PLY file of the C-alpha trace (Angstrom):
ply
format ascii 1.0
element vertex 109
property float x
property float y
property float z
element edge 108
property int vertex1
property int vertex2
end_header
-2.27 -106.49 48.73
-5.85 -105.95 49.85
-7.11 -102.41 50.01
-9.06 -101.08 52.95
-12.82 -101.18 52.41
-14.48 -97.83 51.89
-18.13 -98.12 52.78
-20.49 -96.00 50.69
-21.77 -93.44 53.18
-25.42 -92.62 52.72
-26.25 -95.78 50.74
-27.88 -98.93 52.05
-29.17 -102.01 50.26
-31.80 -104.37 51.62
-33.24 -107.60 50.31
-36.80 -108.56 51.10
-37.04 -112.35 51.20
-40.83 -112.10 50.75
-40.53 -110.09 47.52
-41.13 -111.70 44.12
-38.11 -113.25 42.36
-37.74 -110.35 39.95
-37.14 -107.90 42.83
-33.44 -107.92 43.72
-33.65 -105.48 46.62
-34.05 -101.87 47.60
-31.43 -99.11 47.73
-32.01 -96.33 50.25
-30.04 -93.12 49.91
-29.51 -90.55 52.65
-29.07 -87.52 50.43
-26.66 -85.34 52.45
-24.33 -88.23 53.32
-24.47 -89.69 49.80
-23.70 -86.36 48.12
-20.70 -85.76 50.37
-19.47 -89.32 49.75
-19.87 -88.96 45.97
-18.09 -85.60 45.89
-15.16 -87.02 47.85
-14.86 -90.23 45.79
-15.77 -89.28 42.21
-13.41 -89.88 39.31
-14.25 -88.20 36.03
-17.75 -87.51 37.34
-18.51 -91.13 38.28
-18.72 -93.11 41.51
-18.96 -96.90 41.31
-20.53 -98.76 44.21
-20.49 -102.54 44.68
-23.13 -104.35 46.68
-21.55 -107.19 48.63
-22.45 -109.58 51.41
-20.65 -109.25 54.73
-19.58 -112.13 56.96
-22.94 -111.94 58.71
-24.74 -112.42 55.40
-26.09 -108.87 55.35
-25.56 -106.80 52.19
-23.56 -103.58 52.27
-22.49 -100.90 49.79
-18.78 -100.38 49.17
-16.85 -97.99 46.96
-15.62 -99.84 43.87
-12.29 -98.20 43.07
-11.11 -100.79 40.55
-8.91 -99.36 37.81
-7.63 -101.46 34.94
-3.84 -101.63 34.91
-1.68 -101.74 31.81
-4.17 -100.05 29.51
-2.65 -97.28 27.44
-4.37 -93.92 27.20
-5.25 -94.67 23.56
-6.93 -97.95 24.52
-8.89 -96.17 27.26
-9.95 -93.48 24.81
-11.05 -96.17 22.34
-13.25 -97.77 25.00
-14.80 -94.41 25.84
-15.50 -93.80 22.16
-16.84 -97.29 21.39
-20.36 -96.04 20.45
-18.75 -93.61 17.99
-16.66 -96.44 16.53
-19.83 -98.49 15.98
-21.40 -95.57 14.11
-18.26 -95.25 11.99
-18.40 -98.97 11.14
-22.11 -98.68 10.23
-21.40 -95.73 7.95
-18.51 -97.59 6.32
-20.78 -100.59 5.69
-23.43 -98.34 4.13
-20.82 -96.74 1.87
-19.50 -100.15 0.84
-23.03 -101.29 0.03
-23.66 -98.19 -2.08
-20.38 -98.65 -3.98
-20.93 -102.39 -4.52
-21.65 -103.04 -8.24
-23.43 -106.32 -7.41
-26.93 -106.57 -6.00
-28.59 -109.43 -4.13
-30.36 -110.29 -7.40
-26.98 -111.14 -8.97
-26.25 -113.90 -6.46
-27.03 -117.32 -8.05
-28.21 -118.95 -4.82
0 1
1 2
2 3
3 4
4 5
5 6
6 7
7 8
8 9
9 10
10 11
11 12
12 13
13 14
14 15
15 16
16 17
17 18
18 19
19 20
20 21
21 22
22 23
23 24
24 25
25 26
26 27
27 28
28 29
29 30
30 31
31 32
32 33
33 34
34 35
35 36
36 37
37 38
38 39
39 40
40 41
41 42
42 43
43 44
44 45
45 46
46 47
47 48
48 49
49 50
50 51
51 52
52 53
53 54
54 55
55 56
56 57
57 58
58 59
59 60
60 61
61 62
62 63
63 64
64 65
65 66
66 67
67 68
68 69
69 70
70 71
71 72
72 73
73 74
74 75
75 76
76 77
77 78
78 79
79 80
80 81
81 82
82 83
83 84
84 85
85 86
86 87
87 88
88 89
89 90
90 91
91 92
92 93
93 94
94 95
95 96
96 97
97 98
98 99
99 100
100 101
101 102
102 103
103 104
104 105
105 106
106 107
107 108
């Protein structure tokens, strides 16, 4: 059930073992190849690329075409709108606070 690897044309990742610990590596992008790759592999305007290690230990860039299975359209829409849901919850909390007849001064502890 394994899918064939699709290498990310135009993208390369390199680690520099002499770099400080906070430097993970460097991504180099060959513009013409990368643009063609992205146009051919985009879904909803996005291309996901995973950086993996090959058998030789060298890193490579691969198309990440993972799609969650079993999620309904409504659940997917909810995930897309999560920031809006957080705003809605914040507004609801503010309204509840404004309509609350008790203040912090009323609490006996």
